[in-house]
N, CA, C, O and the ligand as a Tripos MOL2 file, in Angstrom:
@<TRIPOS>MOLECULE
protein
  305   303    77     0     0
PROTEIN
NO_CHARGES

@<TRIPOS>ATOM
      1 N           8.9820   41.5170   35.6940 N.3       1 MET1
      2 CA          8.0750   40.3710   35.8570 C.3       1 MET1
      3 C           7.0060   40.3630   34.7780 C.2       1 MET1
      4 O           6.6430   39.3090   34.2560 O.2       1 MET1
      5 N           6.4940   41.5700   34.4390 N.am      2 SER2
      6 CA          5.4480   41.6570   33.4270 C.3       2 SER2
      7 C           5.9820   41.2470   32.0620 C.2       2 SER2
      8 O           5.2380   40.7480   31.2170 O.2       2 SER2
      9 N           7.2900   41.4630   31.8530 N.am      3 LYS3
     10 CA          7.8830   41.0700   30.5760 C.3       3 LYS3
     11 C           7.7820   39.5670   30.3800 C.2       3 LYS3
     12 O           7.4860   39.0730   29.2920 O.2       3 LYS3
     13 N           8.0400   38.8540   31.4770 N.am      4 LEU4
     14 CA          7.9770   37.3960   31.4150 C.3       4 LEU4
     15 C           6.5620   36.9370   31.0690 C.2       4 LEU4
     16 O           6.3620   36.0090   30.2850 O.2       4 LEU4
     17 N           5.5870   37.6140   31.6770 N.am      5 LEU5
     18 CA          4.1900   37.2570   31.4040 C.3       5 LEU5
     19 C           3.8470   37.4780   29.9350 C.2       5 LEU5
     20 O           3.1950   36.6470   29.3020 O.2       5 LEU5
     21 N           4.2970   38.6090   29.4060 N.am      6 VAL6
     22 CA          4.0230   38.9070   27.9890 C.3       6 VAL6
     23 C           4.6850   37.8560   27.1170 C.2       6 VAL6
     24 O           4.1020   37.3790   26.1430 O.2       6 VAL6
     25 N           5.9100   37.5010   27.4800 N.am      7 PHE7
     26 CA          6.6490   36.5060   26.7160 C.3       7 PHE7
     27 C           5.8850   35.1780   26.6850 C.2       7 PHE7
     28 O           5.7600   34.5320   25.6440 O.2       7 PHE7
     29 N           5.3780   34.7920   27.8670 N.am      8 LEU8
     30 CA          4.6240   33.5430   27.9360 C.3       8 LEU8
     31 C           3.3290   33.6370   27.1350 C.2       8 LEU8
     32 O           2.9090   32.6780   26.4880 O.2       8 LEU8
     33 N           2.7060   34.8170   27.1910 N.am      9 LEU9
     34 CA          1.4670   35.0150   26.4370 C.3       9 LEU9
     35 C           1.7220   34.8960   24.9450 C.2       9 LEU9
     36 O           0.9320   34.2940   24.2170 O.2       9 LEU9
     37 N           2.8300   35.4720   24.4940 N.am     10 VAL10
     38 CA          3.1710   35.4090   23.0660 C.3      10 VAL10
     39 C           3.4250   33.9650   22.6690 C.2      10 VAL10
     40 O           2.9660   33.5070   21.6230 O.2      10 VAL10
     41 N           4.1600   33.2540   23.5140 N.am     11 LEU11
     42 CA          4.4320   31.8470   23.2200 C.3      11 LEU11
     43 C           3.1320   31.0570   23.0960 C.2      11 LEU11
     44 O           2.9590   30.2380   22.1930 O.2      11 LEU11
     45 N           2.2210   31.3300   24.0370 N.am     12 PHE12
     46 CA          0.9480   30.6340   24.0360 C.3      12 PHE12
     47 C           0.1400   30.9850   22.7970 C.2      12 PHE12
     48 O          -0.5090   30.1230   22.2050 O.2      12 PHE12
     49 N           0.1810   32.2490   22.4090 N.am     13 ALA13
     50 CA         -0.5700   32.7010   21.2280 C.3      13 ALA13
     51 C          -0.0450   31.9950   19.9860 C.2      13 ALA13
     52 O          -0.8190   31.5380   19.1450 O.2      13 ALA13
     53 N           1.2960   31.9080   19.8770 N.am     14 ILE14
     54 CA          1.8790   31.2350   18.7160 C.3      14 ILE14
     55 C           1.4430   29.7680   18.6880 C.2      14 ILE14
     56 O           1.0680   29.2320   17.6450 O.2      14 ILE14
     57 N           1.5010   29.1440   19.8460 N.am     15 TYR15
     58 CA          1.1130   27.7420   19.9470 C.3      15 TYR15
     59 C          -0.3440   27.5490   19.5520 C.2      15 TYR15
     60 O          -0.6970   26.6000   18.8530 O.2      15 TYR15
     61 N          -1.1900   28.4800   20.0220 N.am     16 TRP16
     62 CA         -2.6200   28.3830   19.7740 C.3      16 TRP16
     63 C          -2.9280   28.5640   18.2890 C.2      16 TRP16
     64 O          -3.7350   27.8350   17.7110 O.2      16 TRP16
     65 N          -2.2570   29.5640   17.6800 N.am     17 VAL17
     66 CA         -2.4840   29.8270   16.2500 C.3      17 VAL17
     67 C          -2.0310   28.6270   15.4260 C.2      17 VAL17
     68 O          -2.7010   28.2180   14.4770 O.2      17 VAL17
     69 N          -0.8900   28.0730   15.8020 N.am     18 ARG18
     70 CA         -0.3750   26.9170   15.0540 C.3      18 ARG18
     71 C          -1.3190   25.7240   15.1520 C.2      18 ARG18
     72 O          -1.4960   24.9670   14.1980 O.2      18 ARG18
     73 N          -1.9220   25.5780   16.3360 N.am     19 ARG19
     74 CA         -2.8740   24.4740   16.5000 C.3      19 ARG19
     75 C          -4.0820   24.6750   15.6050 C.2      19 ARG19
     76 O          -4.6320   23.7180   15.0600 O.2      19 ARG19
     77 N          -4.4990   25.9600   15.4540 N.am     20 LEU20
     78 CA         -5.6520   26.2440   14.6060 C.3      20 LEU20
     79 C          -5.3120   26.0080   13.1390 C.2      20 LEU20
     80 O          -6.1420   25.5300   12.3660 O.2      20 LEU20
     81 N          -4.0640   26.3550   12.7640 N.am     21 LEU21
     82 CA         -3.6880   26.2310   11.3560 C.3      21 LEU21
     83 C          -3.5270   24.7760   10.9430 C.2      21 LEU21
     84 O          -3.9190   24.3860    9.8440 O.2      21 LEU21
     85 N          -2.9430   23.9710   11.8390 N.am     22 THR22
     86 CA         -2.7550   22.5640   11.4950 C.3      22 THR22
     87 C          -3.9850   21.7870   11.9050 C.2      22 THR22
     88 O          -4.1420   21.3900   13.0590 O.2      22 THR22
     89 N          -4.8360   21.5850   10.9520 N.am     23 LYS23
     90 CA         -6.0790   20.8770   11.2360 C.3      23 LYS23
     91 C          -5.7870   19.3850   11.4150 C.2      23 LYS23
     92 O          -4.9000   18.8330   10.7640 O.2      23 LYS23
     93 N          -6.5310   18.7560   12.2890 N.am     24 PRO24
     94 CA         -6.3280   17.3120   12.4750 C.3      24 PRO24
     95 C          -6.6440   16.5650   11.1950 C.2      24 PRO24
     96 O          -7.6800   16.7780   10.5660 O.2      24 PRO24
     97 N          -5.7340   15.6940   10.8300 N.am     25 LYS25
     98 CA         -5.9140   14.9600    9.5800 C.3      25 LYS25
     99 C          -6.7960   13.7270    9.8170 C.2      25 LYS25
    100 O          -6.5230   12.8930   10.6810 O.2      25 LYS25
    101 N          -7.8430   13.6510    9.0280 N.am     26 THR26
    102 CA         -8.6960   12.4620    9.1100 C.3      26 THR26
    103 C          -8.2050   11.4400    8.0960 C.2      26 THR26
    104 O          -7.8820   11.7900    6.9610 O.2      26 THR26
    105 N          -8.1500   10.2000    8.4970 N.am     27 PRO27
    106 CA         -7.6870    9.1780    7.5540 C.3      27 PRO27
    107 C          -8.6100    9.1050    6.3550 C.2      27 PRO27
    108 O          -9.8300    9.0850    6.5170 O.2      27 PRO27
    109 N          -8.0520    9.0640    5.1520 N.am     28 PRO28
    110 CA         -8.8870    9.0120    3.9500 C.3      28 PRO28
    111 C          -9.6660    7.7020    3.8920 C.2      28 PRO28
    112 O          -9.1760    6.6560    4.3160 O.2      28 PRO28
    113 N         -10.8720    7.7740    3.3660 N.am     29 PRO29
    114 CA        -11.6640    6.5420    3.2500 C.3      29 PRO29
    115 C         -10.9830    5.5540    2.3070 C.2      29 PRO29
    116 O         -10.2520    5.9400    1.3950 O.2      29 PRO29
    117 N         -11.2360    4.2970    2.5450 N.am     30 ALA30
    118 CA        -10.6000    3.2620    1.7420 C.3      30 ALA30
    119 C         -10.8980    3.4790    0.2710 C.2      30 ALA30
    120 O         -12.0520    3.4650   -0.1570 O.2      30 ALA30
    121 N          -9.8370    3.6790   -0.4910 N.am     31 GLY31
    122 CA        -10.0010    3.9320   -1.9190 C.3      31 GLY31
    123 C         -10.3340    2.6660   -2.6760 C.2      31 GLY31
    124 O         -10.3840    1.5740   -2.1100 O.2      31 GLY31
    125 N         -10.5630    2.8330   -3.9740 N.am     32 PRO32
    126 CA        -10.8970    1.6590   -4.8000 C.3      32 PRO32
    127 C          -9.7460    0.6540   -4.8610 C.2      32 PRO32
    128 O          -9.9660   -0.5350   -5.0910 O.2      32 PRO32
    129 N          -8.4920    1.1480   -4.6490 N.am     33 THR33
    130 CA         -7.3380    0.2450   -4.7300 C.3      33 THR33
    131 C          -7.3410   -0.7380   -3.5750 C.2      33 THR33
    132 O          -6.7690   -1.8230   -3.6810 O.2      33 THR33
    133 N          -7.9920   -0.3630   -2.4520 N.am     34 ALA34
    134 CA         -7.9850   -1.2460   -1.2930 C.3      34 ALA34
    135 C          -8.8990   -2.4460   -1.5150 C.2      34 ALA34
    136 O          -8.7140   -3.5050   -0.9140 O.2      34 ALA34
    137 N          -9.8740   -2.2650   -2.3770 N.am     35 ARG35
    138 CA        -10.8560   -3.3220   -2.5510 C.3      35 ARG35
    139 C         -10.4410   -4.3270   -3.6360 C.2      35 ARG35
    140 O         -10.4880   -5.5390   -3.4260 O.2      35 ARG35
    141 N         -10.0370   -3.8010   -4.7920 N.am     36 GLU36
    142 CA         -9.7210   -4.7320   -5.8710 C.3      36 GLU36
    143 C          -8.3300   -5.3330   -5.6700 C.2      36 GLU36
    144 O          -7.3960   -4.6100   -5.3230 O.2      36 GLU36
    145 N          -8.1800   -6.6130   -5.8770 N.am     37 PRO37
    146 CA         -6.8830   -7.2590   -5.6730 C.3      37 PRO37
    147 C          -5.8560   -6.7500   -6.6720 C.2      37 PRO37
    148 O          -6.1800   -6.4190   -7.8130 O.2      37 PRO37
    149 N          -4.6230   -6.6980   -6.2210 N.am     38 GLN38
    150 CA         -3.5620   -6.2190   -7.0990 C.3      38 GLN38
    151 C          -3.2630   -7.2580   -8.1660 C.2      38 GLN38
    152 O          -3.5220   -8.4490   -7.9960 O.2      38 GLN38
    153 N          -2.7150   -6.7760   -9.2610 N.am     39 ALA39
    154 CA         -2.4480   -7.6580  -10.3940 C.3      39 ALA39
    155 C          -1.4760   -8.7670   -9.9950 C.2      39 ALA39
    156 O          -1.5550   -9.8840  -10.5060 O.2      39 ALA39
    157 N          -0.5590   -8.4510   -9.0780 N.am     40 SER40
    158 CA          0.4450   -9.4450   -8.7010 C.3      40 SER40
    159 C          -0.1600  -10.5490   -7.8430 C.2      40 SER40
    160 O           0.4310  -11.6180   -7.6940 O.2      40 SER40
    161 N          -1.3400  -10.2910   -7.2770 N.am     41 MET41
    162 CA         -1.9450  -11.2920   -6.3980 C.3      41 MET41
    163 C          -2.9850  -12.1350   -7.1310 C.2      41 MET41
    164 O          -3.7170  -12.8950   -6.4970 O.2      41 MET41
    165 N          -3.0610  -12.0120   -8.4530 N.am     42 ARG42
    166 CA         -4.0170  -12.8110   -9.2060 C.3      42 ARG42
    167 C          -3.6050  -14.2780   -9.1620 C.2      42 ARG42
    168 O          -2.4280  -14.6120   -9.2940 O.2      42 ARG42
    169 N          -4.6010  -15.1480   -8.9740 N.am     43 MET43
    170 CA         -4.3040  -16.5750   -8.9320 C.3      43 MET43
    171 C          -4.4790  -17.1710  -10.3230 C.2      43 MET43
    172 O          -5.5240  -17.0180  -10.9540 O.2      43 MET43
    173 N          -3.4510  -17.8440  -10.7800 N.am     44 LEU44
    174 CA         -3.5100  -18.5120  -12.0740 C.3      44 LEU44
    175 C          -3.1850  -19.9850  -11.8960 C.2      44 LEU44
    176 O          -2.4490  -20.3710  -10.9880 O.2      44 LEU44
    177 N          -3.7450  -20.7990  -12.7770 N.am     45 SER45
    178 CA         -3.5010  -22.2330  -12.6570 C.3      45 SER45
    179 C          -2.3700  -22.6480  -13.5900 C.2      45 SER45
    180 O          -2.2290  -22.1440  -14.7040 O.2      45 SER45
    181 N          -1.5740  -23.5810  -13.0930 N.am     46 CYS46
    182 CA         -0.4330  -24.0650  -13.8590 C.3      46 CYS46
    183 C          -0.9250  -24.8600  -15.0710 C.2      46 CYS46
    184 O          -1.8320  -25.6860  -14.9710 O.2      46 CYS46
    185 N          -0.3110  -24.5900  -16.1980 N.am     47 ARG47
    186 CA         -0.6890  -25.2790  -17.4370 C.3      47 ARG47
    187 C          -0.3780  -26.7860  -17.3310 C.2      47 ARG47
    188 O          -1.0730  -27.6150  -17.9190 O.2      47 ARG47
    189 N           0.6590  -27.1130  -16.5850 N.am     48 ARG48
    190 CA          1.1200  -28.5070  -16.5070 C.3      48 ARG48
    191 C           0.3470  -29.3070  -15.4570 C.2      48 ARG48
    192 O          -0.2210  -30.3550  -15.7630 O.2      48 ARG48
    193 N           0.3290  -28.8040  -14.2030 N.am     49 CYS49
    194 CA         -0.2740  -29.5900  -13.1300 C.3      49 CYS49
    195 C          -1.5960  -29.0080  -12.6280 C.2      49 CYS49
    196 O          -2.3070  -29.6580  -11.8610 O.2      49 CYS49
    197 N          -1.9290  -27.7890  -13.0530 N.am     50 GLY50
    198 CA         -3.2260  -27.2310  -12.7130 C.3      50 GLY50
    199 C          -3.3180  -26.5880  -11.3400 C.2      50 GLY50
    200 O          -4.3840  -26.1190  -10.9430 O.2      50 GLY50
    201 N          -2.2060  -26.5630  -10.6100 N.am     51 VAL51
    202 CA         -2.2330  -25.9740   -9.2770 C.3      51 VAL51
    203 C          -2.3200  -24.4470   -9.4000 C.2      51 VAL51
    204 O          -1.7540  -23.8570  -10.3210 O.2      51 VAL51
    205 N          -3.0330  -23.8210   -8.4670 N.am     52 HIS52
    206 CA         -3.1990  -22.3770   -8.5110 C.3      52 HIS52
    207 C          -2.1160  -21.6910   -7.6830 C.2      52 HIS52
    208 O          -1.9220  -22.0070   -6.5090 O.2      52 HIS52
    209 N          -1.4220  -20.7590   -8.3050 N.am     53 VAL53
    210 CA         -0.3850  -19.9980   -7.6120 C.3      53 VAL53
    211 C          -0.5460  -18.5230   -7.9740 C.2      53 VAL53
    212 O          -1.0610  -18.2080   -9.0470 O.2      53 VAL53
    213 N          -0.1130  -17.6140   -7.0950 N.am     54 PRO54
    214 CA         -0.1510  -16.1880   -7.4270 C.3      54 PRO54
    215 C           0.6740  -15.9090   -8.6760 C.2      54 PRO54
    216 O           1.7230  -16.5120   -8.9040 O.2      54 PRO54
    217 N           0.1670  -14.9790   -9.4730 N.am     55 GLU55
    218 CA          0.8290  -14.6570  -10.7410 C.3      55 GLU55
    219 C           2.2820  -14.2440  -10.5350 C.2      55 GLU55
    220 O           3.1440  -14.5410  -11.3620 O.2      55 GLU55
    221 N           2.5480  -13.5520   -9.4190 N.am     56 SER56
    222 CA          3.8990  -13.0550   -9.1790 C.3      56 SER56
    223 C           4.8690  -14.1830   -8.8360 C.2      56 SER56
    224 O           6.0800  -14.0240   -8.9860 O.2      56 SER56
    225 N           4.3400  -15.3320   -8.3720 N.am     57 GLU57
    226 CA          5.2160  -16.4320   -7.9620 C.3      57 GLU57
    227 C           5.3850  -17.4700   -9.0620 C.2      57 GLU57
    228 O           6.2700  -18.3210   -8.9800 O.2      57 GLU57
    229 N           4.5520  -17.4080  -10.0800 N.am     58 GLY58
    230 CA          4.6220  -18.3890  -11.1430 C.3      58 GLY58
    231 C           5.5500  -17.9480  -12.2660 C.2      58 GLY58
    232 O           6.2790  -16.9630  -12.1470 O.2      58 GLY58
    233 N           5.5040  -18.7050  -13.3600 N.am     59 VAL59
    234 CA          6.3770  -18.4330  -14.5080 C.3      59 VAL59
    235 C           5.5140  -18.2910  -15.7530 C.2      59 VAL59
    236 O           4.6980  -19.1610  -16.0590 O.2      59 VAL59
    237 N           5.7010  -17.1860  -16.4670 N.am     60 GLN60
    238 CA          5.0110  -16.9840  -17.7300 C.3      60 GLN60
    239 C           5.9310  -17.4560  -18.8470 C.2      60 GLN60
    240 O           7.0750  -17.0140  -18.9560 O.2      60 GLN60
    241 N           5.4190  -18.3510  -19.6680 N.am     61 ARG61
    242 CA          6.2670  -18.8790  -20.7490 C.3      61 ARG61
    243 C           5.4020  -19.1070  -21.9730 C.2      61 ARG61
    244 O           4.4900  -19.9340  -21.9540 O.2      61 ARG61
    245 N           5.6860  -18.3840  -23.0210 N.am     62 GLY62
    246 CA          4.9760  -18.5810  -24.2820 C.3      62 GLY62
    247 C           3.4730  -18.3950  -24.1740 C.2      62 GLY62
    248 O           2.7070  -19.1230  -24.8040 O.2      62 GLY62
    249 N           3.0450  -17.4120  -23.3700 N.am     63 GLY63
    250 CA          1.6220  -17.1400  -23.2530 C.3      63 GLY63
    251 C           0.9280  -18.0590  -22.2680 C.2      63 GLY63
    252 O          -0.2440  -17.8510  -21.9540 O.2      63 GLY63
    253 N           1.6250  -19.0720  -21.7740 N.am     64 ASP64
    254 CA          1.0510  -19.9740  -20.7850 C.3      64 ASP64
    255 C           1.6290  -19.6650  -19.4140 C.2      64 ASP64
    256 O           2.6620  -19.0080  -19.2900 O.2      64 ASP64
    257 N           0.9440  -20.1510  -18.3900 N.am     65 PHE65
    258 CA          1.3840  -19.9100  -17.0240 C.3      65 PHE65
    259 C           1.7070  -21.2200  -16.3340 C.2      65 PHE65
    260 O           0.9580  -22.1920  -16.4280 O.2      65 PHE65
    261 N           2.8400  -21.2320  -15.6350 N.am     66 TYR66
    262 CA          3.2620  -22.4350  -14.9200 C.3      66 TYR66
    263 C           3.5510  -22.0910  -13.4660 C.2      66 TYR66
    264 O           3.8750  -20.9500  -13.1400 O.2      66 TYR66
    265 N           3.4300  -23.0820  -12.6020 N.am     67 CYS67
    266 CA          3.5850  -22.8340  -11.1770 C.3      67 CYS67
    267 C           5.0560  -22.6700  -10.8040 C.2      67 CYS67
    268 O           5.3770  -22.0070   -9.8170 O.2      67 CYS67
    269 N           5.9300  -23.2590  -11.5730 N.am     68 CYS68
    270 CA          7.3490  -23.1850  -11.2420 C.3      68 CYS68
    271 C           8.1850  -23.2690  -12.5190 C.2      68 CYS68
    272 O           7.6780  -23.6020  -13.5900 O.2      68 CYS68
    273 N           9.4380  -22.9710  -12.3870 N.am     69 GLU69
    274 CA         10.3480  -22.9710  -13.5360 C.3      69 GLU69
    275 C          10.4490  -24.3690  -14.1530 C.2      69 GLU69
    276 O          10.5620  -24.5200  -15.3690 O.2      69 GLU69
    277 N          10.4050  -25.3740  -13.2960 N.am     70 GLU70
    278 CA         10.5360  -26.7590  -13.7750 C.3      70 GLU70
    279 C           9.3950  -27.1320  -14.7240 C.2      70 GLU70
    280 O           9.6150  -27.7330  -15.7750 O.2      70 GLU70
    281 N           8.1740  -26.7630  -14.3320 N.am     71 HIS71
    282 CA          7.0350  -27.0690  -15.1850 C.3      71 HIS71
    283 C           7.0580  -26.2300  -16.4450 C.2      71 HIS71
    284 O           6.6240  -26.6920  -17.5010 O.2      71 HIS71
    285 N           7.5530  -25.0120  -16.3560 N.am     72 ALA72
    286 CA          7.6480  -24.1680  -17.5450 C.3      72 ALA72
    287 C           8.6430  -24.7700  -18.5330 C.2      72 ALA72
    288 O           8.4350  -24.6970  -19.7440 O.2      72 ALA72
    289 N           9.7160  -25.3630  -18.0260 N.am     73 ARG73
    290 CA         10.7370  -25.9670  -18.8960 C.3      73 ARG73
    291 C          10.2240  -27.2730  -19.4910 C.2      73 ARG73
    292 O          10.4710  -27.5880  -20.6560 O.2      73 ARG73
    293 N           9.4870  -28.0390  -18.6420 N.am     74 GLY74
    294 CA          8.9870  -29.3280  -19.0930 C.3      74 GLY74
    295 C           8.0370  -29.1780  -20.2710 C.2      74 GLY74
    296 O           7.9360  -30.0690  -21.1140 O.2      74 GLY74
    297 N           7.3460  -28.0550  -20.3250 N.am     75 GLY75
    298 CA          6.4710  -27.7890  -21.4570 C.3      75 GLY75
    299 C           5.3300  -28.7880  -21.5440 C.2      75 GLY75
    300 O           4.8030  -29.2350  -20.5250 O.2      75 GLY75
    301 N           4.9710  -29.1190  -22.7160 N.am     76 HIS76
    302 CA          3.7740  -29.9180  -22.9480 C.3      76 HIS76
    303 C           4.0530  -31.4060  -22.9180 C.2      76 HIS76
    304 O           3.1380  -32.2090  -23.0980 O.2      76 HIS76
    305 ZN          2.8730  -26.9410  -12.1500 Zn       77 ZN77
@<TRIPOS>BOND
     1     1     2 1
     2     2     3 1
     3     3     4 2
     4     3     5 am
     5     5     6 1
     6     6     7 1
     7     7     8 2
     8     7     9 am
     9     9    10 1
    10    10    11 1
    11    11    12 2
    12    11    13 am
    13    13    14 1
    14    14    15 1
    15    15    16 2
    16    15    17 am
    17    17    18 1
    18    18    19 1
    19    19    20 2
    20    19    21 am
    21    21    22 1
    22    22    23 1
    23    23    24 2
    24    23    25 am
    25    25    26 1
    26    26    27 1
    27    27    28 2
    28    27    29 am
    29    29    30 1
    30    30    31 1
    31    31    32 2
    32    31    33 am
    33    33    34 1
    34    34    35 1
    35    35    36 2
    36    35    37 am
    37    37    38 1
    38    38    39 1
    39    39    40 2
    40    39    41 am
    41    41    42 1
    42    42    43 1
    43    43    44 2
    44    43    45 am
    45    45    46 1
    46    46    47 1
    47    47    48 2
    48    47    49 am
    49    49    50 1
    50    50    51 1
    51    51    52 2
    52    51    53 am
    53    53    54 1
    54    54    55 1
    55    55    56 2
    56    55    57 am
    57    57    58 1
    58    58    59 1
    59    59    60 2
    60    59    61 am
    61    61    62 1
    62    62    63 1
    63    63    64 2
    64    63    65 am
    65    65    66 1
    66    66    67 1
    67    67    68 2
    68    67    69 am
    69    69    70 1
    70    70    71 1
    71    71    72 2
    72    71    73 am
    73    73    74 1
    74    74    75 1
    75    75    76 2
    76    75    77 am
    77    77    78 1
    78    78    79 1
    79    79    80 2
    80    79    81 am
    81    81    82 1
    82    82    83 1
    83    83    84 2
    84    83    85 am
    85    85    86 1
    86    86    87 1
    87    87    88 2
    88    87    89 am
    89    89    90 1
    90    90    91 1
    91    91    92 2
    92    91    93 am
    93    93    94 1
    94    94    95 1
    95    95    96 2
    96    95    97 am
    97    97    98 1
    98    98    99 1
    99    99   100 2
   100    99   101 am
   101   101   102 1
   102   102   103 1
   103   103   104 2
   104   103   105 am
   105   105   106 1
   106   106   107 1
   107   107   108 2
   108   107   109 am
   109   109   110 1
   110   110   111 1
   111   111   112 2
   112   111   113 am
   113   113   114 1
   114   114   115 1
   115   115   116 2
   116   115   117 am
   117   117   118 1
   118   118   119 1
   119   119   120 2
   120   119   121 am
   121   121   122 1
   122   122   123 1
   123   123   124 2
   124   123   125 am
   125   125   126 1
   126   126   127 1
   127   127   128 2
   128   127   129 am
   129   129   130 1
   130   130   131 1
   131   131   132 2
   132   131   133 am
   133   133   134 1
   134   134   135 1
   135   135   136 2
   136   135   137 am
   137   137   138 1
   138   138   139 1
   139   139   140 2
   140   139   141 am
   141   141   142 1
   142   142   143 1
   143   143   144 2
   144   143   145 am
   145   145   146 1
   146   146   147 1
   147   147   148 2
   148   147   149 am
   149   149   150 1
   150   150   151 1
   151   151   152 2
   152   151   153 am
   153   153   154 1
   154   154   155 1
   155   155   156 2
   156   155   157 am
   157   157   158 1
   158   158   159 1
   159   159   160 2
   160   159   161 am
   161   161   162 1
   162   162   163 1
   163   163   164 2
   164   163   165 am
   165   165   166 1
   166   166   167 1
   167   167   168 2
   168   167   169 am
   169   169   170 1
   170   170   171 1
   171   171   172 2
   172   171   173 am
   173   173   174 1
   174   174   175 1
   175   175   176 2
   176   175   177 am
   177   177   178 1
   178   178   179 1
   179   179   180 2
   180   179   181 am
   181   181   182 1
   182   182   183 1
   183   183   184 2
   184   183   185 am
   185   185   186 1
   186   186   187 1
   187   187   188 2
   188   187   189 am
   189   189   190 1
   190   190   191 1
   191   191   192 2
   192   191   193 am
   193   193   194 1
   194   194   195 1
   195   195   196 2
   196   195   197 am
   197   197   198 1
   198   198   199 1
   199   199   200 2
   200   199   201 am
   201   201   202 1
   202   202   203 1
   203   203   204 2
   204   203   205 am
   205   205   206 1
   206   206   207 1
   207   207   208 2
   208   207   209 am
   209   209   210 1
   210   210   211 1
   211   211   212 2
   212   211   213 am
   213   213   214 1
   214   214   215 1
   215   215   216 2
   216   215   217 am
   217   217   218 1
   218   218   219 1
   219   219   220 2
   220   219   221 am
   221   221   222 1
   222   222   223 1
   223   223   224 2
   224   223   225 am
   225   225   226 1
   226   226   227 1
   227   227   228 2
   228   227   229 am
   229   229   230 1
   230   230   231 1
   231   231   232 2
   232   231   233 am
   233   233   234 1
   234   234   235 1
   235   235   236 2
   236   235   237 am
   237   237   238 1
   238   238   239 1
   239   239   240 2
   240   239   241 am
   241   241   242 1
   242   242   243 1
   243   243   244 2
   244   243   245 am
   245   245   246 1
   246   246   247 1
   247   247   248 2
   248   247   249 am
   249   249   250 1
   250   250   251 1
   251   251   252 2
   252   251   253 am
   253   253   254 1
   254   254   255 1
   255   255   256 2
   256   255   257 am
   257   257   258 1
   258   258   259 1
   259   259   260 2
   260   259   261 am
   261   261   262 1
   262   262   263 1
   263   263   264 2
   264   263   265 am
   265   265   266 1
   266   266   267 1
   267   267   268 2
   268   267   269 am
   269   269   270 1
   270   270   271 1
   271   271   272 2
   272   271   273 am
   273   273   274 1
   274   274   275 1
   275   275   276 2
   276   275   277 am
   277   277   278 1
   278   278   279 1
   279   279   280 2
   280   279   281 am
   281   281   282 1
   282   282   283 1
   283   283   284 2
   284   283   285 am
   285   285   286 1
   286   286   287 1
   287   287   288 2
   288   287   289 am
   289   289   290 1
   290   290   291 1
   291   291   292 2
   292   291   293 am
   293   293   294 1
   294   294   295 1
   295   295   296 2
   296   295   297 am
   297   297   298 1
   298   298   299 1
   299   299   300 2
   300   299   301 am
   301   301   302 1
   302   302   303 1
   303   303   304 2
@<TRIPOS>SUBSTRUCTURE
     1 MET1         2 RESIDUE 1 A MET
     2 SER2         6 RESIDUE 1 A SER
     3 LYS3        10 RESIDUE 1 A LYS
     4 LEU4        14 RESIDUE 1 A LEU
     5 LEU5        18 RESIDUE 1 A LEU
     6 VAL6        22 RESIDUE 1 A VAL
     7 PHE7        26 RESIDUE 1 A PHE
     8 LEU8        30 RESIDUE 1 A LEU
     9 LEU9        34 RESIDUE 1 A LEU
    10 VAL10       38 RESIDUE 1 A VAL
    11 LEU11       42 RESIDUE 1 A LEU
    12 PHE12       46 RESIDUE 1 A PHE
    13 ALA13       50 RESIDUE 1 A ALA
    14 ILE14       54 RESIDUE 1 A ILE
    15 TYR15       58 RESIDUE 1 A TYR
    16 TRP16       62 RESIDUE 1 A TRP
    17 VAL17       66 RESIDUE 1 A VAL
    18 ARG18       70 RESIDUE 1 A ARG
    19 ARG19       74 RESIDUE 1 A ARG
    20 LEU20       78 RESIDUE 1 A LEU
    21 LEU21       82 RESIDUE 1 A LEU
    22 THR22       86 RESIDUE 1 A THR
    23 LYS23       90 RESIDUE 1 A LYS
    24 PRO24       94 RESIDUE 1 A PRO
    25 LYS25       98 RESIDUE 1 A LYS
    26 THR26      102 RESIDUE 1 A THR
    27 PRO27      106 RESIDUE 1 A PRO
    28 PRO28      110 RESIDUE 1 A PRO
    29 PRO29      114 RESIDUE 1 A PRO
    30 ALA30      118 RESIDUE 1 A ALA
    31 GLY31      122 RESIDUE 1 A GLY
    32 PRO32      126 RESIDUE 1 A PRO
    33 THR33      130 RESIDUE 1 A THR
    34 ALA34      134 RESIDUE 1 A ALA
    35 ARG35      138 RESIDUE 1 A ARG
    36 GLU36      142 RESIDUE 1 A GLU
    37 PRO37      146 RESIDUE 1 A PRO
    38 GLN38      150 RESIDUE 1 A GLN
    39 ALA39      154 RESIDUE 1 A ALA
    40 SER40      158 RESIDUE 1 A SER
    41 MET41      162 RESIDUE 1 A MET
    42 ARG42      166 RESIDUE 1 A ARG
    43 MET43      170 RESIDUE 1 A MET
    44 LEU44      174 RESIDUE 1 A LEU
    45 SER45      178 RESIDUE 1 A SER
    46 CYS46      182 RESIDUE 1 A CYS
    47 ARG47      186 RESIDUE 1 A ARG
    48 ARG48      190 RESIDUE 1 A ARG
    49 CYS49      194 RESIDUE 1 A CYS
    50 GLY50      198 RESIDUE 1 A GLY
    51 VAL51      202 RESIDUE 1 A VAL
    52 HIS52      206 RESIDUE 1 A HIS
    53 VAL53      210 RESIDUE 1 A VAL
    54 PRO54      214 RESIDUE 1 A PRO
    55 GLU55      218 RESIDUE 1 A GLU
    56 SER56      222 RESIDUE 1 A SER
    57 GLU57      226 RESIDUE 1 A GLU
    58 GLY58      230 RESIDUE 1 A GLY
    59 VAL59      234 RESIDUE 1 A VAL
    60 GLN60      238 RESIDUE 1 A GLN
    61 ARG61      242 RESIDUE 1 A ARG
    62 GLY62      246 RESIDUE 1 A GLY
    63 GLY63      250 RESIDUE 1 A GLY
    64 ASP64      254 RESIDUE 1 A ASP
    65 PHE65      258 RESIDUE 1 A PHE
    66 TYR66      262 RESIDUE 1 A TYR
    67 CYS67      266 RESIDUE 1 A CYS
    68 CYS68      270 RESIDUE 1 A CYS
    69 GLU69      274 RESIDUE 1 A GLU
    70 GLU70      278 RESIDUE 1 A GLU
    71 HIS71      282 RESIDUE 1 A HIS
    72 ALA72      286 RESIDUE 1 A ALA
    73 ARG73      290 RESIDUE 1 A ARG
    74 GLY74      294 RESIDUE 1 A GLY
    75 GLY75      298 RESIDUE 1 A GLY
    76 HIS76      302 RESIDUE 1 A HIS
    77 ZN77       305 GROUP 0 **** ****
């Protein structure tokens, strides 16, 4: 019977030590990346119609920005 008790004590000790070793992780404070908008979310205005669209959704053509492929093709 005492063997079982020792076994349980050892199990508990291992559990306790592991709990001490694994410290609770605190969420990191919001970094600078959380505040500044990502490059893909920059709003640019279409050269043709002037509508503002996210840079990732528009079309870059010849240094100019267009809201869609059609306006980029239509050009000036
Ligand atoms: Zn446009």
